[in-house]
LUMFITOR-394015 format. One record per residue: residue number from 1; x, y, z of N, C-alpha, C, CB in turn. Coordinates in steps of 0.05 Angstrom, whole numbers, plus 5000, padded with zeros to 4 digits. Each point is the difference from the previous one (the first is absolute). Glycine has a CB too. Layout:
 drense  n_x  n_y  n_z ca_x ca_y ca_z  c_x  c_y  c_z cb_x cb_y cb_z
    NUM    X    Y    Z    X    Y    Z    X    Y    Z    X    Y    Z
...
This chain:
 drense  n_x  n_y  n_z ca_x ca_y ca_z  c_x  c_y  c_z cb_x cb_y cb_z
      1 5021 4981 4995 4980 5018 5000 5013 5024 5004 4967 4970 5015
      2 5038 5043 4965 5005 5030 4997 4997 5026 5016 4990 4979 4967
      3 5033 5022 5057 4994 5028 5016 4985 5027 4983 5046 4984 5029
      4 4937 5023 4993 4985 5029 4991 5008 5008 5012 4966 5002 4987
      5 5041 5023 5015 4997 5035 5018 4958 5005 4995 5072 5035 4975
      6 4915 4955 5018 4971 5011 4995 4988 4986 5016 5000 5013 4957
      7 4984 4990 5067 4990 4996 5022 4986 4985 4998 5006 5031 5014
      8 4967 4981 4958 4982 4987 4999 4999 4997 4971 4980 5012 5042
      9 4993 4981 4934 5000 5000 4983 4992 5035 4992 4994 4943 5003
     10 4992 5068 5019 4978 5025 4987 5014 5019 5012 4950 4982 4998
     11 5082 5015 5017 5017 5026 5015 5000 5008 4966 5040 4985 5056
     12 4965 5045 4964 5002 5028 4975 5032 5010 5016 4932 5026 4987
     13 5083 4969 4997 5031 5029 5024 4984 5028 5001 5061 4985 4973
     14 4955 5019 5047 5002 5022 5014 5005 5034 4989 5015 4958 5029
     15 4981 5052 4970 4998 5026 4976 5021 5018 5019 4939 5000 4973
     16 5053 4995 5041 5021 5014 5024 5027 4995 5001 4968 4998 5027
     17 5044 4970 4966 5016 4998 4998 5025 5018 4979 4967 4963 5020
     18 5049 5024 4985 5008 5030 4973 5008 4990 4978 5019 5035 5029
     19 4990 4939 4963 5011 4973 4968 4966 5007 4993 5046 4939 5018
     20 4931 5057 5000 4978 5003 4994 4978 5017 4987 5019 4980 5026
     21 4986 5045 4988 4989 5026 4986 5015 5004 4977 4986 5024 5040
     22 5043 4972 4955 5024 5005 4972 4978 4994 4974 5056 4977 5024
     23 4929 4990 4987 4991 4988 4976 4979 5000 4997 5025 4979 4999
     24 4950 5039 5010 4988 5010 4998 4997 5009 4983 5002 4998 5027
     25 5010 5024 4980 5006 5032 4980 5015 4993 4971 5012 5033 5048
     26 5010 4943 4950 5022 5003 4983 5000 4968 4979 5030 5036 5043
     27 4948 4955 4966 4981 4971 4981 5002 5005 4969 4958 4993 5039
     28 5053 4990 4954 4998 5011 4967 4961 4988 4992 5071 4988 4982
     29 4910 5031 5024 4980 4992 4991 4989 5027 5006 5000 4948 5005
     30 4974 5044 4980 4985 5028 4992 4988 5004 5015 4996 4999 4964
     31 4993 4992 5059 4986 5005 5033 5028 5017 5019 4962 4942 5001
     32 5056 5044 5001 5011 5013 5013 5016 5037 4999 4995 4945 5003
     33 5013 5053 4957 5008 5025 5003 4963 5010 4986 5073 5000 4994
     34 4909 4994 5010 4975 5021 5008 4991 5000 5043 4974 4983 4934
     35 5044 5004 5080 4997 5005 5027 5023 5017 5011 4973 4958 5003
     36 5046 5047 4976 5020 5009 5008 4991 5043 4992 5037 4936 4990
     37 4949 5062 4986 4975 5017 4988 4997 5013 5013 4980 4980 4980
     38 4996 5012 5031 4979 5000 5023 5011 5000 5041 4971 4968 4951
     39 5052 5020 5045 5015 5004 5022 5001 5039 5008 5031 4945 4985
     40 4989 5062 4987 5012 5019 5006 4982 5028 4991 5045 4969 4997
     41 4930 5019 4993 4983 5029 4987 4982 5007 5027 4993 4986 4940
     42 5007 4987 5082 4986 5008 5036 5008 5009 5002 4989 4980 5023
     43 5049 5009 4983 5010 5020 5019 5007 5025 5001 5008 4970 5005
     44 4998 5036 4960 5008 5029 4995 4969 5017 4995 5054 4985 4974
     45 4925 5007 5029 4982 5012 5004 4992 5000 4964 5015 5027 5055
     46 5000 4970 4923 4988 5020 4980 5010 4970 4973 5010 5072 5025
     47 4973 4922 4957 5000 4986 4973 5024 4987 5000 4973 5033 4974
     48 5052 4950 5026 5023 4988 4980 4995 4974 4983 5030 5019 5033
     49 4988 4988 4938 4986 4997 4968 5024 4981 5006 4973 5048 4962
     50 5057 4963 5033 5019 4998 4992 5021 4981 5017 4985 5043 4980
     51 5012 4943 5037 5022 4987 5016 5021 4975 4985 4962 5011 5040
     52 5067 5001 4961 5006 4979 4994 5028 4995 5017 4972 5003 4954
     53 5022 4969 5051 5024 4993 5023 5025 4997 4992 4971 4979 5022
     54 5061 5037 5002 5018 4996 4997 5014 4982 5009 4992 5031 4992
     55 5036 4976 5002 5014 4978 5020 5001 5004 5032 5029 4994 4960
     56 4977 4988 5048 5000 5007 5034 5016 5011 5017 4983 4972 4996
     57 5039 5019 4989 5035 5019 5016 5002 5020 4979 5037 4957 5022
     58 4974 5067 4994 5018 5020 4991 5015 4999 5017 4978 5026 4979
     59 5048 4980 5007 5025 5009 5013 5002 5020 5001 5018 4976 4991
     60 5013 5036 5024 5005 5029 5007 5019 4999 4977 4993 5012 5056
     61 5018 5017 4947 5016 5013 4976 5022 4991 5003 4981 5036 4994
     62 5040 4954 5038 5015 4994 5003 5004 4967 5015 5003 5054 4992
     63 5007 4940 5009 5015 4958 5011 4990 5016 5023 5056 4964 4975
     64 4945 5059 5046 4996 4998 5017 4966 5004 5017 5053 5008 4987
     65 4946 5004 4988 4961 5005 5015 4983 4974 5008 4991 5040 4965
     66 4982 4981 5054 4985 4975 5010 4988 4995 4964 4982 5012 5068
     67 5010 4953 4928 4989 4998 4986 4964 5000 5001 5049 4983 4993
     68 4945 5014 4999 4964 4998 5003 4984 4973 4989 5002 5052 4991
     69 4991 4937 5010 4985 4977 5004 4966 4999 5000 5044 4992 5026
     70 4941 5008 4962 4968 5013 4999 4988 4973 5008 4999 5042 4957
     71 4970 4962 5050 4980 4978 4993 4990 5006 4967 4981 4995 5057
     72 5009 5021 4945 4988 5003 4962 5004 5027 4989 4958 4968 5006
     73 5071 5044 4976 5000 5012 4995 4993 5008 4972 5019 4994 5037
     74 4965 5038 4962 4976 4994 4978 5003 5036 4989 4956 4950 5029
     75 5032 5053 4945 5007 5021 4995 4957 5008 4992 5074 4992 4980
     76 4919 5031 5011 4976 5004 5007 4989 5021 4990 5008 4980 5033
     77 4993 5027 4946 5000 5019 4976 5022 5027 5018 4938 4986 4971
     78 5079 4994 5018 5028 5021 5000 5010 4989 5034 4980 5056 4963
     79 5002 4953 5053 5014 5007 5027 5008 4968 5015 4966 5052 5008
     80 5061 4945 5014 5001 4976 5004 4989 4990 5025 5035 5004 4972
     81 4973 4972 5033 4970 4992 5022 5018 4979 5011 4944 5007 4972
     82 5068 4992 5056 5009 4975 5010 4978 4992 5031 5059 5012 4976
     83 4938 4963 5013 4968 4986 5021 5011 4979 5020 4960 4998 4958
     84 5036 5011 5066 5012 4972 5020 4983 4988 5008 5033 5015 5018
     85 4971 4965 5000 4994 4982 5024 5013 5001 5023 4990 4975 4971
     86 5009 5033 5046 5025 5011 5018 4979 4981 5027 5028 5065 4975
     87 4978 4920 5038 4989 4985 5024 5018 5004 5028 4982 4965 4964
     88 5047 5052 5028 5010 5017 5039 5012 5021 4984 5018 4959 5046
     89 4989 5056 4992 5011 5026 4980 5029 4990 5026 4947 5056 4974
     90 5062 4938 5004 5033 4989 5006 5007 5029 5019 5018 4965 4944
     91 4991 5038 5076 5015 5024 5029 4984 5021 4993 5056 4992 5008
     92 4917 5006 4985 4992 5026 5002 5008 5011 4965 5011 5005 5064
     93 4999 4987 4917 5007 5007 4985 4994 5015 4971 5013 4972 5031
     94 4961 5008 4974 4982 5005 4964 4989 5017 5003 4988 4965 4983
     95 5018 5056 5020 4988 5028 4996 5019 5007 4982 4978 5013 5043
     96 5050 4987 4960 5029 5004 4988 4993 4985 4987 5035 5011 5025
     97 4967 4959 4966 4996 4997 4990 4988 4998 4968 5013 5001 5045
     98 4964 5006 4956 4980 5012 4990 5000 5025 4973 4992 4984 5049
     99 5029 5037 4976 5005 5031 4985 5030 4986 4980 4980 5051 5051
    100 5032 4935 4964 5024 4998 4982 4995 4987 4974 5027 4999 5038
    101 4956 4973 4966 4980 4990 4972 4998 5019 4978 4970 4976 5030
    102 5008 5051 4988 4983 5014 4978 5039 5019 4987 4924 5009 5031
    103 5078 5003 4992 5038 5016 4978 4997 4979 4979 5049 5017 5041
    104 4965 4957 4969 5021 4983 4983 4976 5000 4964 5031 4955 5057
    105 4946 5040 4960 4977 5000 4965 5010 5021 4981 4949 4991 5022
    106 5048 5030 4990 5004 5031 4992 5014 5008 4986 4991 5006 5028
    107 5039 4986 4990 5022 5007 4986 5008 4967 4976 5019 5042 5052
    108 4975 4944 4960 4994 4976 4968 4983 5012 4971 4990 4957 5041
    109 4997 5051 4956 4972 5008 4988 5005 5018 4993 4972 4983 5020
    110 5048 5035 4989 5010 5035 4994 5019 4989 4969 5010 5032 5068
    111 4973 4981 4908 5016 5007 4975 5024 5017 5001 4959 4996 4980
    112 5058 4997 5015 5037 5014 4995 5001 5013 4984 5024 4969 5009
    113 4972 5055 4990 5010 5032 4988 4973 4999 4984 5062 5005 4992
    114 4920 4995 5025 4968 5009 4990 4989 5019 5021 4987 4954 4977
    115 5000 5065 5017 4992 5020 5016 4979 4988 5022 5010 5035 4961
    116 4992 4990 5057 4987 4988 5030 4965 4991 5000 5040 5037 5026
    117 4955 4974 4949 4964 5000 4999 4991 4962 4998 4995 5061 4961
    118 5029 4919 5031 5008 4978 4985 4991 4980 5030 5046 5021 4956
    119 4973 4989 5059 4998 4980 5026 4971 4995 5007 5046 5018 5021
    120 4951 4946 4987 4973 4994 5000 4992 5003 5034 5002 4966 4951
    121 4978 5030 5045 4995 4997 5038 4992 4968 5012 4975 5053 4999
    122 5033 4948 5014 5018 4976 5018 4973 4996 5022 5063 5019 4998
    123 4930 4944 5000 4984 4998 5025 5017 4978 5014 4948 5014 4981
    124 5051 4992 5041 5007 4966 5015 4972 4993 5019 5063 5007 5009
    125 4929 4984 4981 4972 4986 5016 5014 4982 5014 4960 5002 4967
    126 5037 4987 5062 5005 4980 5020 4972 4982 5013 5043 5035 5009
    127 4958 4944 4979 4975 4990 5018 5004 4978 5025 4976 5007 4954
    128 5019 5013 5068 5014 4998 5025 4986 4978 5031 5016 5056 4976
    129 4997 4916 5023 4988 4994 5027 5007 4988 5014 4976 5006 4989
    130 5030 5027 5021 5010 5009 5028 4983 5022 5001 5050 4986 5004
    131 4956 5025 5014 4990 5030 5014 5015 5026 4996 4984 4973 5034
    132 5028 5037 4943 5019 5020 4999 5000 5028 5022 4998 4981 4949
    133 4974 5035 5046 4991 5020 5023 4984 4998 5014 5010 5021 4981
    134 4993 4962 5046 4977 4995 5020 4981 5021 5004 5029 4974 5020
    135 4990 5054 4980 4976 5028 5005 4991 5011 4984 5016 5011 5029
    136 4998 4978 4939 4967 5001 4991 4976 4982 4991 5023 5032 4990
    137 4957 4980 5009 4972 4979 4996 4987 4997 4975 4989 5012 5042
    138 5031 5000 4929 4992 4994 4970 5021 4975 5005 4985 5051 4966
    139 4995 4937 5013 5018 4962 4998 5014 5004 4972 4958 4957 5024
    140 5022 5072 4949 5031 5006 4984 5019 5034 4984 4975 4946 4987
    141 5036 5050 5019 5022 5024 5013 5025 5008 4972 4997 4974 5062
    142 4986 5047 4926 5011 5016 4968 5029 5022 5021 4931 5008 4957
    143 5095 4984 5039 5016 5016 5001 5011 5013 4978 5003 4978 5032
    144 4998 5056 4976 5019 5009 4981 5019 5013 5002 4974 4997 4983
    145 5034 5029 5005 5022 5017 5014 4991 5024 5005 5033 4979 4980
    146 4953 5030 5035 4982 5026 5006 5015 5023 5019 4957 4966 4997
    147 5038 5063 5010 5018 5007 5020 4972 5004 5016 5053 5023 4979
    148 4957 4995 5049 4989 5007 5029 4982 5007 4991 5029 5012 5027
    149 4956 4986 4947 4966 5011 4994 4988 4989 4990 5006 5032 4997
    150 5005 4948 4982 4992 4975 4992 4999 5004 4967 4972 4988 5047
    151 5039 5035 4946 5005 5008 4970 5025 4977 4989 4988 5059 5009
    152 5009 4925 4968 5018 4986 4992 5008 5008 4971 4984 4966 5032
    153 5037 5021 4980 5024 5014 4966 4992 4995 4978 5039 4992 5014
    154 4973 4974 4985 4993 4994 4972 4977 4974 5002 5054 5018 4980
    155 4946 4970 5040 4985 4973 4998 5012 4985 4981 4959 5016 5013
    156 5083 4973 4994 5001 4989 4980 5012 4971 5011 5002 5045 4969
    157 4998 4954 5062 5005 4981 5019 4966 4991 5008 5054 5023 5018
    158 4936 4960 4979 4990 4987 5031 5000 4974 5006 4972 5032 5002
    159 5018 4968 5022 4995 4972 5012 4980 4998 5011 5035 4992 5006
    160 4950 4983 4996 4978 4998 5007 4991 4970 5016 4997 5036 4961
    161 5007 4962 5067 4996 4986 5017 4972 4988 5010 5040 5023 5004
    162 4952 4948 4983 4974 4986 5013 5003 4988 5027 4987 4989 4957
    163 5010 5009 5059 5005 4998 5035 4972 4965 4990 5010 5080 5041
    164 4990 4898 4960 4986 4975 4996 4990 4999 5027 5027 4976 4963
    165 4993 5029 5059 4981 4992 5031 4980 5024 5003 5043 4975 5032
    166 4957 5049 4953 4979 5024 5011 4980 4984 4978 5030 5057 5018
    167 4968 4936 4958 4976 4993 4985 4989 4981 5006 5014 5016 4970
    168 4998 4966 5043 4983 4978 5019 4988 4994 5021 5018 4993 4983
    169 4976 5036 5038 4982 5014 5011 4985 5012 4996 5018 4995 5013
    170 4974 5000 4953 4979 5007 4991 4974 4982 4992 5035 5031 4989
    171 4947 4973 5000 4979 4980 5017 4994 4978 4976 4972 5039 5036
    172 5021 4953 4949 5009 4972 4977 4973 5011 4980 5024 4944 5036
    173 4967 5070 4969 4963 5018 4983 5032 5008 4986 4934 5028 5037
    174 5057 4965 4933 5023 5008 4974 4982 5026 5002 5020 4953 4960
    175 4960 5057 5039 4983 5015 4989 5005 5028 5008 4972 4964 4998
    176 5049 5032 5025 5000 5018 5020 5037 5010 4994 4952 4975 5041
    177 5056 5008 4942 5036 5005 4991 5006 5024 4976 5009 4942 5005
    178 5014 5077 5005 5007 5003 4971 5012 4979 4992 5006 5043 5001
    179 5015 4964 4970 5009 4971 4985 5011 5015 5016 4996 4968 4953
    180 5020 5033 5040 5027 4996 5019 5001 4972 5034 5002 5068 4979
    181 4982 4939 5026 4990 4988 5022 4984 4974 4999 5003 5045 5011
    182 4996 4962 4959 4982 4963 4991 5027 4981 4995 4948 5018 4962
    183 5073 4998 5028 5032 4973 4990 5004 5005 5032 5036 5008 4938
    184 4970 5002 5075 5005 4991 5026 4993 4979 5013 5001 5035 5000
    185 4967 4968 4997 4996 4969 5010 4996 4983 4980 4981 5013 5037
    186 5038 4994 4944 4997 4977 4983 5017 4985 5008 4984 5017 4964
    187 5040 5002 5041 5032 4987 5009 5001 4983 5018 5019 5035 4992
    188 4965 4981 5021 4986 4986 5039 4997 4974 4996 4966 5038 5019
    189 5001 4961 4956 4990 4974 5016 5007 4981 4975 4956 5018 5039
    190 5056 4993 4932 4999 4980 4977 5000 4971 5014 5028 5033 4965
    191 5002 4961 5048 5002 4969 5003 4979 4988 5026 5056 5004 4981
    192 4926 5005 5046 4978 5003 5016 4978 4981 4988 5013 5047 5013
    193 4981 4934 4990 4995 4980 4990 4961 5010 5015 5062 4961 4995
    194 4946 5045 5031 4970 5016 5012 5000 5021 4998 4991 4978 5028
    195 5020 5044 4946 5000 5023 4993 4987 5003 4973 5038 5006 5028
    196 4954 4966 4954 5001 4997 4971 4975 5015 4994 5026 4953 4995
    197 4951 5052 5022 4981 5007 4986 4997 5036 5001 4980 4947 5009
    198 5043 5066 5004 5004 5028 4993 5008 5002 4986 5002 5014 5023
    199 5023 4976 4976 5016 4988 4976 4982 5012 4974 5018 4951 5027
    200 4957 5022 4975 4982 5006 4978 4991 5027 4997 4987 4957 5005
    201 4994 5055 5014 5002 5029 5001 5015 5011 4981 4994 4998 5043
    202 5021 5007 4968 5029 5016 4985 5008 5004 4973 5016 4982 5033
    203 4978 4987 4962 5006 5003 4961 4974 4999 4992 5046 4974 4987
    204 4925 5022 5027 4979 5017 4990 4994 5035 5000 4987 4953 5013
    205 5028 5058 5000 5006 5032 4999 5027 5002 4989 4972 5014 5040
    206 5057 4977 4960 5015 5010 4989 5018 4985 4970 4995 5022 5051
    207 5006 4975 4928 5003 4985 4977 5029 4988 4992 4961 5030 4986
    208 5054 5001 5043 5029 4993 4988 5003 4971 5028 5026 5065 4974
    209 4965 4941 5038 5004 4974 5020 4986 4969 5000 5008 5040 5026
    210 4970 4971 4959 4993 4968 4980 5019 4997 4972 4943 5003 5014
    211 5062 5003 4974 5032 4994 4990 5018 4992 5022 4997 5036 4965
    212 5006 4973 5050 5028 4993 5031 5000 4963 4999 4982 5051 5047
    213 4985 4959 4957 4998 4965 5024 4996 4978 4970 4960 5019 5062
    214 5034 4996 4918 5011 4980 4979 5020 4989 5000 4982 5019 4979
    215 5043 5000 5018 5023 5002 4998 5012 4983 5020 4994 5041 4980
    216 5002 4958 5046 5005 4991 5020 4990 4970 5001 5000 5047 5017
    217 4976 4950 4969 4984 4967 5004 5028 4985 4987 4933 5007 4989
    218 5071 5003 4994 5016 4992 4967 5029 4993 5019 4975 5044 4949
    219 5044 4977 5065 5024 4995 5002 5000 4982 5027 5016 5043 4972
    220 4965 4959 5040 4995 4980 5028 4997 4971 4988 4971 5038 5032
    221 5033 4955 4938 5001 4972 4995 5032 5000 4994 4948 4989 4980
    222 5060 5023 5028 5031 4994 4994 5016 4993 5029 4999 5036 4954
    223 5009 4939 5048 5017 4991 5022 5023 5021 4999 4988 4949 4997
    224 5022 5057 4980 5030 5030 5012 4987 5022 5016 5031 5002 4951
    225 4951 5004 5043 4981 5035 5008 5004 4978 5036 4942 5033 4941
    226 5041 4943 5059 5003 5001 5032 5030 4996 5011 4952 4982 5002
    227 5067 5006 4978 5024 4999 5013 5017 5026 5013 4998 4962 4967
    228 4994 5053 4998 5011 5035 5017 4987 5016 5027 5006 5009 4950
    229 4966 4982 5048 4989 5016 5017 5001 4981 5035 4967 5027 4950
    230 5046 4947 5046 5009 4992 5022 5018 5007 5001 4983 4974 5004
    231 5046 5039 4990 5019 5003 5008 5001 5023 5011 5014 4972 4974
    232 4968 5053 5004 4991 5018 5019 4991 5004 5021 5000 5004 4975
    233 4978 4977 5029 4990 5002 5033 5034 4992 5024 4933 4974 4982
    234 5081 5006 5003 5009 4999 5020 5030 5016 5009 4970 4961 4992
    235 5029 5050 4980 5017 5028 5005 4993 5027 5019 5008 4985 4954
    236 4962 5004 5049 4993 5027 5022 4999 4982 5027 4966 5037 4966
    237 5029 4941 5031 5009 4987 5031 5018 5006 5010 4987 4972 4994
    238 5041 5025 4992 5027 4997 5006 4999 5029 5001 5022 4956 4980
    239 4980 5060 5010 5005 5040 5002 4982 5004 5037 4987 5022 4923
    240 4993 4965 5069 4984 5001 5034 5016 4991 5025 4956 4987 4977
    241 5053 4982 5018 5013 4994 5012 5025 5015 5019 4977 4972 4968
    242 5031 5036 5004 5032 5011 5017 4991 5032 5008 5047 4968 4965
    243 4925 5043 5024 5009 5026 5003 4991 4995 5032 4993 5032 4946
    244 4989 4950 5071 4998 4982 5011 5009 5009 5024 4999 4972 4966
    245 5034 4999 5031 5009 4991 5012 5025 5036 5013 4982 4935 4972
    246 5022 5074 5002 5011 5025 5008 4994 5022 5016 5008 4986 4968
    247 4965 5012 5038 4979 5019 5027 5009 4976 5019 4945 5028 4977
    248 5050 4955 5020 5000 4982 5036 5032 5010 5001 4962 4943 5002
    249 5054 5042 4976 5036 5002 5006 5006 5034 5021 5017 4970 4936
    250 4969 5054 5057 4999 5018 4995 4987 5010 5036 4998 4992 4936
    251 4975 4997 5056 4993 5000 5037 5017 4991 5021 4959 4991 4985
    252 5046 4978 5006 5015 4986 5013 5032 5023 5020 4976 4954 4954
    253 5031 5051 5021 5023 5023 4996 5005 5013 5025 4987 5010 4954
    254 4984 5011 5033 4997 5027 5026 4991 4983 5014 4988 5047 4984
    255 4996 4939 5022 4991 4993 5034 5021 5001 5016 4966 4971 4992
    256 5055 5009 4995 5024 4993 5017 5016 5023 5010 5004 4960 4973
    257 4994 5061 5000 5015 5028 5017 4982 5010 5012 5031 5015 4971
    258 4950 4987 5025 4994 5015 5024 4999 4999 5019 4990 5006 4983
    259 5000 4959 5025 5018 4988 5026 5009 5009 5014 5007 4980 4985
    260 5021 5014 4996 5033 5011 5016 4994 5041 4996 5047 4942 4972
    261 4951 5062 5020 4992 5031 5010 4992 5000 5019 4989 5015 4968
    262 4991 4976 5034 4976 5000 5030 5021 4999 5011 4954 4976 5000
    263 5062 5002 5008 5012 4992 5022 5014 5018 5011 4999 4964 4986
    264 5023 5042 4987 5012 5014 5005 4987 5028 5015 5024 4972 4966
    265 4955 5040 5019 4985 5026 5022 4997 4996 5016 4982 5016 4984
    266 5005 4963 5018 4990 4991 5024 5018 5003 5035 4980 4967 4957
    267 5048 5020 5027 5021 5001 5018 5010 5028 5012 5011 4958 4975
    268 4996 5057 5000 4999 5030 5005 4983 5014 5013 5015 4997 4968
    269 4963 4996 5026 4974 5015 5027 4997 4989 5032 4968 5004 4957
    270 5037 4977 5035 5004 4989 5029 5025 5011 5021 4981 4957 4975
    271 5044 5042 5016 5016 5009 5006 4991 5025 5004 5026 4971 4982
    272 4970 5055 4999 4987 5016 5009 4985 5003 5023 5006 5000 4964
    273 4970 4992 5032 4979 4996 5022 5017 5002 5030 4967 4964 4966
    274 5045 5003 5037 5015 4994 5017 5011 5024 5012 5006 4960 4979
    275 5007 5051 5003 5030 5023 5020 4985 5018 5009 5044 5002 4972
    276 4935 5011 5006 4969 5019 5023 4991 4993 5018 4983 5010 4973
    277 5017 4958 5031 4981 4999 5019 5018 4994 5028 4960 4983 4964
    278 5064 5009 5030 5028 4997 5022 5002 5029 5012 5033 4962 4970
    279 4973 5047 5010 5012 5036 5003 4962 5005 5013 5052 5022 4940
    280 4919 4979 5064 4994 5006 5007 4995 4987 5033 4997 5018 4950
    281 4997 4958 5043 5007 4977 5024 5021 5016 5027 5001 4952 4955
    282 5022 5051 5038 5025 5019 5003 4997 5017 5024 5008 5002 4950
    283 4972 5017 5032 4998 5030 5013 4973 4990 5026 5014 5042 4944
    284 4975 4946 5052 4978 4990 5019 5017 4996 5019 4965 4979 4974
    285 5053 5000 5023 5010 4979 5023 5020 5034 5016 5008 4926 4967
    286 5009 5090 5016 5015 5017 5004 4980 5024 5030 5027 4988 4935
    287 4960 5001 5050 4979 5022 5011 4993 4992 5039 4972 5002 4937
    288 5029 4977 5042 4980 4990 5030 5022 4994 5038 4961 4963 4949
    289 5068 5031 5029 5015 4994 5009 5014 5027 5014 4996 4956 4969
    290 4997 5060 5019 5012 5038 5013 4978 4999 5028 5011 5040 4941
    291 4977 4956 5043 4981 5018 5029 5004 4972 5018 4950 5039 4976
    292 5051 4931 5022 4999 4994 5035 5028 5011 5001 4968 4951 5013
    293 5056 5046 4973 5027 5013 5018 4993 5028 5007 5038 4973 4976
    294 4944 5051 5011 5002 5022 5012 4980 4994 5024 5015 5030 4957
    295 4957 4955 5045 5003 4990 5024 5010 5003 5021 4994 4984 4978
    296 5031 4985 5023 5012 4999 5030 5018 5018 4996 4995 4955 5015
    297 5023 5062 4969 5009 5022 5002 4990 5019 5010 5015 4987 4973
    298 4958 5016 5031 4990 5023 5020 5002 4993 5015 4976 5018 4987
    299 5013 4960 5021 4990 4993 5030 5026 4997 5014 4955 4973 4989
    300 5059 5012 4991 5044 5003 5025 4996 5026 5007 5050 4973 4969
    301 4956 5039 5009 5000 5035 5009 4985 5007 5027 4997 5012 4948
    302 4980 4990 5046 4989 5005 5024 4997 4987 5028 4985 5016 4965
    303 5023 4954 5043 5014 4992 5012 5029 5014 5014 4972 4971 4973
    304 5045 5033 5010 5026 5005 5003 4993 5039 5018 5027 4957 4943
    305 4955 5064 5046 4987 5021 5012 4985 4987 5029 4993 5026 4947
    306 4988 4967 5064 4998 4978 5015 5018 4996 5030 4989 4983 4949
    307 5032 4993 5033 5017 5001 5020 5027 5023 5007 4980 4954 4990
    308 5020 5066 5000 5011 5018 5002 4999 5014 5024 4996 4997 4960
    309 4965 5004 5036 4984 5019 5014 5004 4990 5026 4966 5013 4967
    310 5030 4956 5038 5001 4989 5029 5032 4996 5004 4950 4972 5001
    311 5068 5036 4989 5025 5005 5003 5001 5028 5018 5014 4973 4953
    312 4980 5033 5033 4990 5036 5013 4991 4993 5028 4977 5028 4953
    313 5007 4957 5053 4985 5006 5027 5012 4969 5025 4944 5030 4965
    314 5085 4969 5021 5013 4985 5015 4985 4974 5008 5022 5039 5012
    315 4966 4957 4968 4998 4963 4999 5023 4982 4992 4956 5008 4984
    316 5042 4968 5021 5013 4983 5004 5009 4989 4969 4976 4995 5049
    317 5047 4997 4949 5000 4988 4963 4989 4978 5009 5044 5014 4969
    318 4957 4970 5043 4984 4977 5001 4972 4996 4991 5027 4999 5031
    319 4961 5020 4978 4978 5006 4999 4986 5020 4977 5013 4986 5045
    320 5000 5028 4947 5000 5007 4974 5002 4988 4975 5011 5024 5024
    321 5010 4950 4977 5009 4980 4975 4951 4981 5005 5098 4983 5013
    322 4906 5011 5011 4971 4978 4997 4978 5021 4988 5006 4962 5049
    323 5001 5066 4957 4974 5013 4983 5001 5006 4979 4988 5016 5028
    324 5040 4997 4955 4993 5010 4982 5025 4975 4981 4976 5061 5021
    325 5030 4933 4988 5030 4970 4984 5013 5011 4983 4978 4957 4996
    326 5031 5078 5027 5026 5016 4978 5024 4994 5031 4966 5057 4956
    327 5057 4921 5041 5011 5000 5016 5027 5018 4997 4974 4958 5010
    328 5035 5059 5020 5019 5004 5006 5021 5023 4989 4985 4956 5009
    329 5022 5015 4965 5027 5013 4981 4987 5022 4984 5029 4952 4990
    330 4937 5038 4998 4988 5011 4983 5007 5025 5019 4963 4965 4973
    331 5010 5049 5047 5005 5022 5017 5022 5010 5001 4973 4986 5020
    332 5059 5009 4982 5020 5006 5000 5012 5014 4972 4997 4965 5036
    333 4986 5025 4945 5032 5010 4965 4964 5027 5012 5043 4940 4927
């Protein structure tokens, strides 16, 4: 019996997996080309007609320049577009990556030696399976270069983020969704057997999604596509495991360092408090001892004065000593 990566005969690939997302929009079929055209029209909110796929890898101008490898690189009506499915915000740097891709597109497709009016618009469209900006309520955000008052320069650089976790929170009532939100639901639900009724409703309301489902059903018959998706999810698991291990290791080291630092600070603080308490206790004991010595000295002085008076009255020394405790030698001094 041949080994298969497909869970069941009717299982569908997951569009949130990077290789599956790519093949849905780049398969050599009319349905795939139609799905890509409709997707771009819905995201950009204007009709797109001329879509031409381009090589996915863009080289730099120099050998040490950072390369760009895109999921789906295409040109639409003369404009350059990169479409990405991204599952992780690695090192919280996806915003920088998206801006770099947009700038690289602009540089790559700018005609050399021609006028500035020939520079094309570029669009970096990212479907994110994570929350990019938790403080932003909108699930779809279009970023351009603007000044503090919101005025654009030339609108050449465009970065569009579609955050799937935010779309997941919306109702499954397809009639209440925007076209872009419908695509988000498709990406989230296409491979979920429990959500196939919603997927059918999406197909009925959106022609592009209907074509995308047709492509997905077709490519899901290919065992090699399941192999690639399996490898992708294994890579995601490896990255998450490594990230969690790094966090736990860092926390353990931080805890150990914190304990050692706390012990040292505790010792220093204890010494300081001990010194303060010792000084205070010493002062109190000194005062008490001084009082006692003062009382004794005062009593002794009083007895000496009484003894002298008794001596002036010609009282014998034996009697004086018994009464005051002052000896004959002390009186003679």
